[in-house]
C-alpha positions in Angstrom: -61.2 16.4 21.4 -57.8 16.0 19.5 -55.0 17.7 21.3 -53.4 20.8 19.5 -56.4 21.7 17.5 -58.2 25.3 17.9 -57.5 28.3 19.5 -54.8 27.8 22.2 -54.9 31.3 23.8 -55.4 29.7 27.3 -51.7 28.4 27.2 -50.3 32.0 27.2 -50.3 34.8 29.4 -48.8 37.6 27.4 -50.4 37.6 24.0 -51.6 40.8 22.7 -52.5 40.1 19.1 -54.5 36.8 18.2 -54.2 35.6 14.7 -54.9 31.8 15.6 -58.6 32.2 15.9 -61.2 32.6 13.2 -63.7 34.6 15.3 -64.6 38.3 13.9 -61.9 40.4 14.9 -64.3 43.1 15.6 -65.6 41.3 18.9 -68.8 41.1 20.3 -71.2 44.0 19.7 -71.7 46.4 22.7 -75.2 46.1 22.6 -75.2 42.3 23.0 -72.8 42.7 25.9 -75.6 45.1 27.3 -78.4 42.6 27.0 -76.3 39.7 28.4 -75.4 42.1 31.4 -79.0 42.7 31.9 -80.0 39.2 31.8 -77.3 37.9 34.1 -79.4 37.6 37.4 -82.1 35.9 35.6 -79.7 33.5 33.9 -77.8 32.7 36.8 -80.6 31.9 39.2 -82.7 29.8 36.8 -82.6 26.8 34.9 -82.6 27.2 31.2 -84.9 25.1 29.0 -83.8 21.6 28.6 -83.4 21.7 24.5 -83.3 25.2 23.9 -86.6 25.0 22.0 -87.1 28.8 22.3 -84.3 29.2 19.8 -85.5 26.7 17.5 -88.9 28.7 17.0 -86.9 31.9 16.6 -84.6 30.5 14.1 -87.2 29.0 12.0 -89.1 32.4 11.7 -85.6 33.8 10.7 -85.1 31.3 8.0 -88.4 30.8 7.0 -88.6 26.9 8.0 -90.3 24.7 10.6 -89.0 24.9 14.3 -88.6 21.0 14.1 -85.8 21.6 11.3 -83.7 23.2 14.1 -81.8 21.8 17.2 -79.4 23.8 19.2 -76.3 22.8 20.8 -73.4 24.2 23.2 -71.3 25.1 20.2 -71.0 23.4 16.9 -68.4 21.0 18.2 -71.4 19.4 20.6 -73.4 19.0 17.4 -70.5 17.1 15.9 -70.1 14.8 18.8 -73.9 14.3 18.8 -73.9 13.4 15.2 -71.1 10.7 15.6 -73.2 9.2 18.7 -76.1 8.9 16.4 -73.8 7.0 13.9 -71.7 5.4 16.4 -70.1 2.0 15.4 -70.6 2.7 11.4 -68.3 4.3 8.7 -67.4 7.9 7.8 -65.8 9.7 5.0 -64.0 13.0 5.9 -62.9 15.4 3.1 -59.5 17.0 4.4 -57.6 18.5 5.4 -60.2 19.8 7.5 -61.5 20.7 11.1 -60.3 18.2 13.7 -63.4 17.3 15.4 -65.0 15.6 12.8 -62.2 12.8 13.2 -62.3 13.2 17.0 -66.0 12.8 17.4 -65.7 9.6 15.1 -63.1 8.1 17.0 -65.3 8.6 20.4 -67.8 6.7 18.9 -65.8 3.7 17.0 -66.6 5.2 13.5 -64.2 4.0 10.9 -63.0 6.9 8.9 -62.1 6.9 5.3 -60.1 9.9 4.2 -60.4 11.6 1.0 -59.1 14.9 -0.5 -61.6 17.6 -1.5 -61.0 17.1 -5.1 -62.6 13.7 -4.7 -65.9 15.2 -3.4 -67.7 14.3 -6.9 -66.7 10.7 -6.7 -69.4 8.0 -5.3 -68.5 7.0 -1.6 -70.0 3.8 0.3 -69.9 5.1 4.0 -72.8 5.7 6.1 -72.0 9.5 7.0 -69.6 11.9 5.2 -68.2 15.5 6.3 -67.3 18.4 4.5 -66.4 21.8 5.8 -67.8 24.5 3.6 -65.9 27.1 3.4 -63.1 24.8 4.5 -60.9 25.2 7.6 -58.1 25.7 7.3 -57.7 26.7 3.6 -61.1 28.8 2.9 -61.8 26.7 0.0 -65.5 26.0 -1.5 -67.9 23.3 -2.7 -70.9 25.0 -4.7 -74.5 24.2 -3.6 -75.0 22.6 -7.2 -72.1 20.3 -6.3 -73.5 19.2 -2.7 -77.0 18.7 -4.2 -75.4 16.4 -6.8 -73.6 14.6 -4.0 -76.9 14.0 -1.9 -78.5 12.7 -5.3 -75.4 10.5 -6.0 -75.2 9.1 -2.7 -78.5 8.4 -1.4 -77.4 5.9 1.3 -75.0 8.5 2.8 -75.7 11.4 5.2 -73.7 14.7 4.3 -72.7 16.7 7.3 -72.1 20.1 5.8 -70.3 22.4 8.3 -71.0 25.9 7.3 -69.4 27.6 10.6 -67.8 30.0 8.3 -70.5 30.6 5.7 -70.9 34.3 6.5 -67.1 34.8 6.1 -67.5 34.5 2.1 -69.6 35.8 -0.5 -68.6 33.2 -3.2 -71.5 30.6 -2.0 -74.8 30.4 -0.3 -76.0 28.2 2.6 -77.7 25.0 1.6 -80.0 24.7 4.8 -83.3 25.0 2.4 -81.9 21.8 0.8 -82.9 20.1 4.3 -86.4 20.5 3.3 -85.9 18.3 0.2 -83.0 16.0 0.8 -83.3 13.5 4.0 -79.6 12.9 3.7 -78.2 16.1 4.6 -77.4 17.8 8.0 -76.2 21.4 8.1 -74.2 22.5 11.1 -74.2 26.2 11.8 -72.1 28.3 14.4 -72.8 31.8 15.8 -69.7 31.8 17.9 -67.5 33.2 14.9 -69.6 35.8 13.4 -70.9 37.2 16.4 -67.7 37.0 18.1 -69.2 34.9 21.5 -66.6 32.0 21.6 -67.0 32.2 25.3 -70.7 31.8 25.4 -70.9 28.8 23.0 -73.8 28.5 20.7 -74.5 26.5 17.5 -77.1 24.6 15.6 -78.1 21.8 13.4 -80.7 22.3 10.5 -81.8 19.0 9.1 -85.4 17.0 8.2 -87.7 16.5 11.4 -86.7 13.0 11.8 -83.2 13.5 12.0 -83.8 16.4 14.3 -85.7 14.1 16.5 -83.1 11.5 16.4 -80.4 14.0 17.3 -82.3 15.3 20.2 -82.7 11.9 21.6 -78.8 11.6 21.7 -78.3 15.1 23.1 -77.5 15.9 26.7 -80.2 18.0 28.2 -79.4 21.6 29.4 -76.5 21.6 27.5 -77.2 25.1 26.1 -76.9 27.6 29.2 -79.3 30.2 29.9 -76.9 32.8 28.8 -76.5 31.6 25.5 -80.1 31.2 24.8 -80.7 34.8 25.8 -77.7 35.7 23.4 -79.4 33.7 20.6 -82.7 35.3 21.1 -81.2 38.7 20.6 -79.0 37.7 17.8 -81.9 36.5 15.7 -84.1 39.4 16.6 -81.1 41.7 15.4 -79.3 39.4 13.1 -78.6 41.8 10.2 -77.9 45.0 12.4 -75.4 42.6 14.4 -73.7 41.1 11.5 -70.5 42.6 9.7 -70.3 43.6 6.2 -68.4 40.7 4.3 -67.6 42.9 1.3 -65.6 45.3 3.6 -63.8 42.3 5.3 -62.9 40.7 1.9 -61.4 44.0 0.8 -59.4 44.3 3.9 -58.4 40.8 3.2 -56.9 41.6 0.0 -54.7 44.2 1.4 -53.6 41.5 4.0 -52.8 38.7 1.4 -50.9 41.1 -0.9 -48.5 42.3 2.0 -48.2 38.6 2.8 -47.5 37.4 -0.6 -44.6 40.0 -0.6 -42.5 38.0 1.8 -40.6 35.8 -0.2 -40.3 32.7 2.3 -44.0 32.3 2.5 -46.4 30.6 0.1 -49.9 32.0 0.3 -52.6 30.0 -0.7 -55.7 31.2 -2.5 -58.9 31.6 0.1 -62.4 32.7 -0.2 -62.5 33.7 3.4 -61.2 36.2 5.9 -58.4 33.3 7.0 -55.5 32.0 4.8 -53.4 29.0 4.9 -49.9 29.6 4.5 -46.8 27.1 3.9 -43.4 28.2 5.2 -40.3 27.8 2.7 -37.9 28.0 5.5 -38.2 27.4 9.1 -40.7 25.4 11.3 -44.2 26.4 12.1 -43.6 25.9 15.9 -40.6 27.7 15.8 -42.1 30.6 14.3 -45.0 30.6 16.7 -42.9 30.5 19.4 -40.9 33.4 18.2 -44.0 35.6 17.5 -45.6 34.8 20.5 -42.2 35.5 22.7 -41.0 38.3 20.9 -44.0 40.1 19.5 -47.0 39.1 21.7 -48.6 37.5 18.3 -50.4 34.2 18.3 -50.7 32.2 15.1 -52.3 28.9 14.3 -49.7 26.1 13.9 -51.3 24.1 11.1 -49.2 21.2 10.7 -51.3 19.0 12.6 -54.3 19.0 10.1 -54.5 15.4 9.1 -53.4 15.2 5.3 -52.0 18.5 5.6 -48.1 18.3 4.1 -45.4 20.7 4.8 -44.5 23.3 7.5 -48.0 25.2 7.4 -49.6 28.2 9.3 -52.9 29.7 9.5 -53.8 33.2 9.8 -57.0 35.2 10.3 -57.7 38.7 9.3 -57.3 41.5 12.0 -57.5 45.1 11.8 -55.1 47.1 9.5 -52.9 48.3 12.5 -52.7 44.8 14.0 -52.0 43.1 10.6 -49.3 45.6 10.2 -47.8 44.4 13.5 -47.6 40.7 12.1 -46.3 41.8 8.7 -43.2 43.7 10.4 -42.8 40.7 13.0 -42.5 38.2 10.1 -40.0 40.6 8.2 -37.9 40.2 11.4 -38.0 36.4 11.4 
């Protein structure tokens, strides 16, 4: 793991409003909490299944695919490190600036990294694996399913890893997991952490062809998905639509939030397709602003200056409730 990336709420004892995490602000649904409470005794006193294969079965039923197209992990990050383990010692292209753990996992497994900007996605590449976040973290930019399919056709010797951790935080694109049935050079990584607000439980999964799933499974540590996470996953897939938020409502809230942010003249607000936004500061530094907001207003933001390839003093903010958004706007106006 690269230092300084991700939600660092654990470093603060007095934060009340957390804009640094892209997890859905509504929190974990009460009915899911109740299911986990009822399952606690059984989950604590018994080993989980070694590969969480029951989740592969229920996910395949949800998506109308085969169970050998799925493999579950202790969060999407474990999936990235397992993928890098499989491609150990080879070469990778990362389309950035983007999520740090592609880089971190490649470094751990001695993979040489070739950085490209996202507007170079249409160009041919010659590395063994490539990573693209869709929609992208930190700026919410997207790549169409048509362009991803064109990449797979154009670069047949390159395995493309598409990170769809935030796919349900946008309505501008659709998932490409069904392309895994046609293209052997595609791995899709998904997360249940953000949309269902269970970051402490840790649950993510990979969708790919059966051979790749078998290859990744051979590199994966057994029992990495704990019993409580498995129970959460079972209930989530059983009640997926009921537990999900309405993205149209969130994006409508986001329009208001972006409008209020844009009225602050020392902020340059970048376009986004999601419920989080990248912002460049026209004065001051991201680190000083972060310290000020935490100390004076108990507000935590994401200092985005350590995203590889991102220039300038930048922060990332994730949508919260209207009332909490107002707290941040007022605090920014006092800065």
